[in-house]
C-alpha positions as CSV (number, residue, x, y, z in Angstrom):
1,M,0.1,0.1,0.1
2,P,1.7,3.4,-0.9
3,E,2.4,5.8,1.8
4,Q,-0.4,8.1,2.2
5,T,0.0,12.0,1.8
6,H,-0.4,14.2,4.8
7,D,-3.5,15.9,3.2
8,L,-5.1,12.4,2.5
9,Q,-4.2,11.1,6.1
10,A,-5.9,14.4,7.5
11,W,-8.9,14.0,5.7
12,V,-9.3,10.3,6.3
13,Q,-9.0,11.1,10.1
14,E,-11.7,13.5,9.6
15,F,-13.9,11.6,7.7
16,A,-13.6,8.4,9.8
17,G,-14.2,10.5,13.0
18,A,-17.5,11.8,11.7
19,A,-18.8,8.6,10.3
20,M,-17.9,7.0,13.7
21,R,-20.5,9.2,15.6
22,D,-23.4,7.1,16.9
23,E,-26.0,8.8,15.0
24,A,-24.1,8.6,11.6
25,V,-23.3,5.0,12.2
26,E,-27.1,4.3,12.7
27,R,-28.1,6.2,9.6
28,F,-25.4,4.2,7.4
29,V,-26.7,0.9,9.1
30,R,-30.3,1.7,8.4
31,H,-29.6,2.7,4.6
32,V,-27.4,-0.3,4.0
33,N,-29.7,-2.9,5.8
34,D,-32.8,-1.5,4.1
35,G,-31.2,-1.9,0.7
36,I,-30.3,-5.7,1.5
37,L,-33.5,-6.5,2.9
38,D,-35.2,-5.2,-0.2
39,Q,-33.0,-7.6,-2.3
40,I,-33.2,-10.6,0.2
41,P,-36.9,-11.0,1.2
42,Q,-35.7,-14.2,3.3
43,L,-34.1,-12.1,5.7
44,A,-36.8,-9.4,6.2
45,E,-39.3,-12.1,7.1
46,D,-37.1,-13.5,9.9
47,P,-36.7,-10.9,12.7
48,M,-33.9,-12.9,14.3
49,L,-31.8,-12.7,11.1
50,T,-32.8,-9.1,10.7
51,H,-31.5,-8.4,14.1
52,D,-28.2,-10.4,13.5
53,L,-27.8,-8.4,10.1
54,Y,-28.1,-5.1,12.0
55,L,-25.5,-6.1,14.5
56,S,-23.3,-7.5,11.8
57,T,-23.5,-4.5,9.5
58,R,-22.8,-1.9,12.5
59,S,-19.8,-4.0,13.7
60,Q,-18.3,-4.2,10.4
61,W,-18.6,-0.6,9.5
62,R,-17.1,0.5,12.8
63,A,-14.1,-2.0,12.5
64,F,-13.7,-0.6,8.9
65,L,-13.6,2.8,10.0
66,E,-11.2,2.1,12.7
67,M,-8.9,0.2,10.1
68,V,-9.0,3.1,7.5
69,R,-7.7,5.5,10.2
70,T,-4.4,3.6,10.3
71,E,-1.8,3.5,7.6
72,D,-1.5,-0.3,7.7
73,Y,-4.1,-2.5,6.4
74,R,-5.3,-4.9,9.0
75,H,-8.5,-7.0,8.9
76,Q,-10.2,-8.5,11.9
77,L,-13.8,-10.2,11.4
78,P,-16.2,-8.9,14.1
79,L,-17.8,-11.5,16.2
80,P,-21.4,-10.4,15.1
81,A,-20.5,-10.8,11.5
82,G,-19.7,-14.5,12.2
83,N,-22.8,-14.9,14.3
84,L,-24.8,-13.9,11.0
85,A,-23.1,-16.5,9.1
86,R,-23.9,-19.2,11.9
87,S,-27.5,-18.3,12.1
88,L,-27.8,-18.6,8.2
89,A,-26.2,-21.9,8.4
90,R,-28.3,-23.2,11.2
91,R,-31.4,-22.1,9.4
92,G,-30.3,-24.6,6.5
93,M,-29.9,-21.6,4.2
94,D,-27.6,-21.7,1.2
95,L,-24.1,-20.1,1.1
96,G,-25.5,-18.1,-1.7
97,I,-27.6,-15.8,0.8
98,L,-24.4,-15.0,2.5
99,L,-22.8,-13.9,-0.7
100,K,-25.7,-12.1,-1.7
101,I,-25.7,-10.1,1.5
102,Y,-22.1,-9.0,1.0
103,R,-22.5,-8.3,-2.7
104,A,-25.3,-5.9,-1.9
105,A,-23.5,-4.4,1.1
106,H,-20.3,-3.8,-1.1
107,Q,-22.6,-2.0,-3.8
108,F,-24.2,0.2,-1.1
109,V,-20.8,0.9,0.7
110,L,-19.1,2.2,-2.6
111,T,-22.2,4.2,-3.4
112,Y,-22.0,5.8,0.0
113,L,-18.1,6.5,-0.3
114,S,-18.7,8.1,-3.6
115,E,-21.4,10.5,-2.2
116,V,-19.4,11.4,1.0
117,T,-16.3,12.3,-1.0
118,Q,-18.5,15.0,-3.1
119,E,-19.9,16.6,0.0
120,P,-18.1,19.6,1.9
121,P,-15.6,19.9,3.1
122,L,-14.3,18.6,0.0
123,P,-11.3,15.9,0.4
124,R,-8.1,18.2,0.3
125,P,-5.9,15.8,-1.5
126,G,-8.7,15.7,-4.2
127,R,-11.7,13.7,-4.7
128,D,-10.5,11.1,-6.9
129,E,-7.4,10.3,-4.6
130,A,-9.5,10.0,-1.5
131,L,-12.2,7.8,-3.5
132,V,-9.6,5.5,-4.7
133,H,-7.9,5.0,-1.5
134,L,-11.3,4.3,0.4
135,W,-12.5,2.0,-2.3
136,S,-9.4,0.1,-2.4
137,R,-9.7,-0.4,1.3
138,A,-13.4,-1.4,1.2
139,G,-12.6,-3.9,-1.6
140,H,-9.9,-5.7,0.3
141,W,-12.1,-5.6,3.5
142,I,-15.0,-7.2,1.7
143,D,-12.9,-9.9,0.1
144,D,-11.2,-10.9,3.3
145,T,-14.6,-10.7,5.1
146,I,-16.1,-13.1,2.6
147,E,-13.1,-15.5,2.9
148,Q,-13.4,-15.8,6.5
149,L,-17.3,-16.0,6.6
150,I,-17.3,-18.8,4.1
151,E,-15.1,-20.8,6.3
152,T,-17.3,-20.0,9.5
153,F,-20.2,-20.9,7.6
154,Y,-19.2,-24.2,6.4
155,E,-17.8,-24.9,10.0
156,E,-21.1,-24.4,11.4
157,R,-22.9,-26.4,8.6
158,R,-20.3,-29.3,9.5
159,A,-21.2,-29.0,13.0
160,Q,-24.9,-29.2,12.2
161,V,-24.6,-32.3,9.9
162,Q,-22.9,-34.3,12.4
163,G,-24.1,-36.5,15.2
164,A,-27.6,-36.7,17.0
165,L,-28.1,-32.8,17.0
166,A,-28.3,-33.0,13.2
167,R,-30.5,-36.0,13.0
168,R,-33.0,-34.3,15.5
169,A,-32.8,-31.0,13.5
170,A,-33.6,-33.0,10.3
171,L,-36.5,-34.6,12.1
172,V,-38.0,-31.3,13.3
173,D,-37.6,-29.9,10.0
174,G,-39.6,-32.8,8.4
175,L,-42.3,-32.5,10.7
176,L,-42.8,-28.6,10.1
177,Q,-42.5,-29.2,6.6
178,G,-45.0,-32.2,6.6
179,T,-42.6,-34.3,4.7
180,M,-42.1,-36.7,8.1
181,T,-44.9,-39.0,9.2
182,A,-45.4,-38.9,13.1
183,T,-44.7,-42.4,14.5
184,E,-44.0,-44.0,17.9
185,E,-40.6,-44.6,16.6
186,L,-40.0,-40.8,15.9
187,S,-41.5,-39.7,19.2
188,G,-38.7,-42.0,20.8
189,D,-36.0,-40.6,18.6
190,L,-37.1,-37.1,19.5
191,G,-37.8,-37.9,23.3
192,H,-41.0,-36.0,22.6
193,A,-44.6,-37.3,22.6
194,L,-45.9,-36.1,19.3
195,R,-49.4,-37.5,20.1
196,H,-50.0,-35.3,23.0
197,W,-51.2,-31.6,22.9
198,Q,-48.4,-29.4,21.6
199,T,-47.8,-25.9,22.5
200,G,-45.0,-24.2,20.4
201,F,-42.7,-21.5,21.8
202,V,-40.0,-19.2,20.7
203,L,-37.4,-18.0,23.1
204,W,-34.9,-15.3,22.0
205,Q,-32.6,-12.8,23.2
206,A,-33.7,-9.5,22.3
207,E,-30.7,-7.3,23.7
208,G,-27.3,-8.0,25.5
209,P,-24.7,-10.3,24.8
210,V,-25.7,-13.8,23.6
211,Q,-26.0,-16.3,26.5
212,E,-27.0,-19.6,24.9
213,R,-27.1,-21.6,28.1
214,D,-29.6,-19.0,29.4
215,L,-32.0,-19.6,26.6
216,D,-31.8,-23.4,27.2
217,A,-32.5,-23.0,30.9
218,L,-35.4,-20.7,30.3
219,A,-36.9,-23.5,28.0
220,Q,-36.6,-25.8,30.9
221,E,-38.0,-23.4,33.5
222,L,-41.1,-22.8,31.0
223,A,-41.8,-26.5,31.1
224,R,-41.7,-26.5,35.0
225,V,-44.0,-23.6,35.6
226,V,-46.5,-25.1,33.1
227,G,-46.3,-28.6,34.7
228,A,-45.1,-30.1,31.4
229,P,-42.0,-32.6,30.8
230,P,-38.7,-31.3,29.6
231,P,-39.5,-29.7,26.2
232,L,-38.2,-30.4,22.8
233,V,-35.9,-27.6,21.9
234,H,-34.4,-26.8,18.5
235,A,-31.6,-24.4,18.1
236,A,-32.9,-22.4,15.3
237,G,-30.1,-19.6,15.5
238,H,-27.4,-18.4,17.8
239,R,-29.8,-16.3,19.8
240,D,-33.1,-17.9,19.7
241,R,-34.8,-21.5,20.2
242,W,-37.9,-23.0,18.9
243,G,-39.7,-25.4,21.3
244,W,-42.5,-27.5,22.0
245,L,-44.2,-28.5,25.2
246,A,-46.1,-32.1,25.1
247,T,-48.5,-32.4,27.6
248,P,-51.5,-35.3,27.9
249,T,-54.2,-32.7,28.2
250,S,-54.4,-29.1,27.0
251,P,-52.0,-27.0,29.3
252,D,-53.0,-23.8,31.4
253,L,-50.3,-21.3,30.1
254,S,-51.1,-18.5,32.3
255,A,-48.4,-19.7,34.8
256,A,-45.9,-18.7,31.8
257,G,-46.5,-14.9,32.6
258,G,-44.5,-15.4,35.8
259,L,-41.4,-15.9,33.9
260,G,-41.2,-12.1,33.0
261,Q,-38.8,-11.2,35.6
262,R,-36.4,-14.0,34.5
263,L,-36.8,-13.2,31.0
264,G,-36.0,-9.5,31.5
265,D,-32.9,-10.3,33.6
266,A,-31.7,-12.5,30.7
267,G,-32.6,-9.9,28.0
268,A,-34.9,-12.4,26.7
269,R,-38.5,-12.8,25.4
270,L,-41.0,-15.5,24.9
271,S,-43.9,-16.2,22.5
272,L,-46.5,-18.9,22.8
273,G,-48.7,-20.6,20.3
274,L,-51.9,-22.1,21.3
275,P,-52.2,-25.7,22.4
276,H,-53.2,-28.1,19.5
277,R,-53.4,-32.0,19.5
278,G,-50.8,-34.4,17.9
279,P,-48.4,-33.8,14.9
280,V,-50.7,-31.3,13.0
281,G,-50.8,-29.4,16.4
282,F,-46.9,-29.5,16.4
283,R,-46.9,-27.5,13.1
284,R,-49.9,-25.2,14.0
285,S,-48.7,-24.2,17.4
286,H,-45.3,-23.4,16.0
287,Q,-46.6,-21.3,13.3
288,E,-48.6,-19.2,15.9
289,A,-45.7,-18.9,18.3
290,R,-43.6,-17.5,15.3
291,A,-46.3,-15.2,14.3
292,A,-46.3,-13.8,17.8
293,H,-42.5,-13.6,17.8
294,R,-42.4,-11.5,14.5
295,L,-45.1,-9.1,16.2
296,S,-43.2,-8.9,19.4
297,S,-40.0,-8.3,17.6
298,S,-41.5,-5.1,15.9
299,A,-43.5,-3.8,18.8
300,L,-42.2,-0.8,21.0
301,L,-44.2,-2.0,24.1
302,A,-44.0,-5.8,24.1
303,P,-44.3,-7.6,27.3
304,P,-41.5,-10.3,28.1
305,V,-44.1,-13.0,27.5
306,L,-46.6,-12.8,24.5
307,G,-49.2,-15.4,23.8
308,Y,-50.7,-15.8,20.2
309,R,-54.2,-15.9,22.0
310,D,-54.0,-12.4,23.1
311,V,-52.7,-10.9,19.7
312,E,-54.3,-13.3,17.1
313,L,-56.2,-10.5,15.5
314,L,-52.9,-8.2,15.3
315,C,-51.0,-11.2,13.8
316,L,-53.7,-11.6,11.1
317,V,-53.3,-8.0,10.1
318,D,-49.6,-7.7,10.6
319,G,-47.6,-6.0,7.8
320,N,-50.6,-3.6,7.3
321,R,-49.4,-1.1,9.9
322,D,-50.8,2.1,8.0
323,L,-54.3,0.6,7.6
324,V,-54.3,-0.7,11.3
325,E,-53.2,2.7,12.7
326,R,-55.9,4.3,10.6
327,M,-58.6,1.8,12.1
328,V,-57.1,2.6,15.6
329,L,-57.8,6.4,15.4
330,R,-61.2,5.8,13.7
331,E,-62.4,3.3,16.6
332,V,-60.6,4.5,19.7
333,G,-59.1,7.7,18.9
334,P,-60.4,9.4,22.0
335,L,-58.7,6.9,24.2
336,C,-55.4,7.3,22.4
337,G,-53.9,10.0,24.7
338,A,-50.7,9.8,26.8
339,D,-52.6,10.4,30.0
340,K,-52.3,7.8,32.7
341,N,-56.1,7.8,33.3
342,L,-56.7,6.9,29.6
343,A,-54.1,4.2,30.0
344,Q,-56.1,2.7,32.9
345,V,-59.1,3.0,31.0
346,R,-57.7,0.9,28.0
347,Q,-56.4,-1.6,30.2
348,T,-59.8,-2.1,32.0
349,I,-61.8,-2.1,28.5
350,L,-59.4,-5.0,27.5
351,A,-59.9,-6.9,30.5
352,F,-63.7,-6.5,30.3
353,L,-63.9,-7.7,26.7
354,T,-61.9,-10.9,27.7
355,H,-63.9,-11.7,30.9
356,R,-67.1,-9.8,30.0
357,Q,-67.7,-9.6,33.8
358,V,-67.1,-6.5,36.2
359,E,-66.3,-8.8,39.1
360,A,-63.5,-10.8,37.2
361,V,-62.1,-7.6,35.6
362,A,-61.7,-6.1,39.4
363,E,-60.3,-9.3,40.4
364,E,-57.6,-9.2,37.7
365,L,-56.8,-5.5,37.9
366,F,-56.9,-5.4,41.8
367,V,-59.3,-2.5,41.9
368,H,-62.9,-2.1,43.4
369,K,-65.9,-3.0,41.1
370,N,-67.1,0.4,41.2
371,T,-63.8,1.7,39.9
372,V,-64.5,-0.7,36.8
373,R,-67.8,0.4,36.2
374,Y,-66.6,4.0,36.2
375,R,-63.8,3.5,33.7
376,L,-66.2,1.4,31.5
377,G,-68.8,4.3,31.7
378,K,-65.9,6.7,31.0
379,A,-65.0,4.7,27.9
380,E,-68.3,4.6,26.6
381,E,-68.8,8.4,27.1
382,L,-65.5,9.1,24.9
383,L,-66.3,6.5,22.3
384,G,-70.0,7.6,21.9
385,H,-71.3,4.2,21.9
386,P,-71.4,0.8,24.0
387,L,-68.5,-1.2,24.3
388,T,-70.6,-4.1,23.2
389,E,-71.0,-2.4,19.8
390,R,-68.0,-3.0,17.5
391,A,-66.3,-4.9,20.2
392,A,-64.1,-6.7,17.9
393,Y,-62.7,-3.5,16.2
394,V,-62.3,-1.8,19.8
395,E,-60.5,-4.8,21.1
396,L,-58.1,-5.0,17.9
397,A,-57.5,-1.3,18.2
398,L,-56.5,-1.3,21.9
399,R,-54.3,-4.5,21.6
400,H,-52.3,-2.8,18.9
401,V,-52.2,0.4,21.3
402,A,-51.0,-1.9,24.2
403,L,-48.1,-3.3,22.0
404,F,-47.1,-0.2,19.8
405,G,-48.3,2.9,21.7
406,P,-51.0,5.3,20.4
407,P,-50.6,6.2,16.9
408,V,-49.9,9.9,15.8
409,D,-53.0,11.5,14.3
410,E,-51.5,13.4,11.4
411,D,-54.8,15.3,10.6
412,R,-54.2,17.3,14.0
């Protein structure tokens, strides 16, 4: 690498310093990842892979900026970048997906560097010299990154195709795809009673450093509090677990809410499907747990434990946020203020629409029956109609507010 001129060194230091500010990094990562997700819909459909992509892009960009500030080229693969490759391998995705990610990233990085060298203050050594220098470093960085990630990907793939873990993963995949017939022998191989009631769940670390042992321990704890045998757990990625509880009768999942503190301490969350019977239930409950997982991953106010039963309507309209928020403002707009009293009214309405009895609502919320009646009366006054009128719309709207917060009324 030829020795840099003093002017080029000074400009590169200035550029890297500005680009490493937190807000600048977030803008860059958002721009690059939005482009990647547009090109690779398989990633956009999976919240955990989307999160891994975010961590990977952010760590790669910071590491690249640190490197360009030095005169000597030194490449070091950040851990989150390797984690993304491992998650892709564990998902059974093709290496081509990983390569497509980095081809797209390379394209967006070069475009960004071309644009930044045209912004004031202009590079003192001259735009062409600065651009060639940054393009050269970026090209080397991407090439070396891909080389290491291919090795990481295949190491993880080899680990997945060896031994009992690989066989179990293949059996689970066959059940989910409907290509595997449930038999007593298959139940024995999995150590899981497929003829019993099946409750699917997803456990994932939403924040903090990855502690895979914590996820496995939480899965065991979930089975204990629900009164189920040890669960069947599948390592779907490096920070998430897919699991199933098998019980002779349909389980009461209310006790799972008591895991909120444990989950919060571990930076983890849990989504639960509805219990369904048998092998078909194995697939159905898993689909529901993942639908609740996707919703929780995008929600601003999601609780640590989210059951599909409570958000089924929201899951059915997930992906139509603008239409849903328009419906929310239309149906419950007067209840959408940030006032604490309105939040209590919304909570009371949801409890009432669930139980349909004032006494049960009072018991759940630990308030007097008269307090419940007052809040329900206030709600009907604000809405201008009885709660039994358009109840499904009101419940859907309020469950959306509970997860995402009150929407902004742009007409005001």
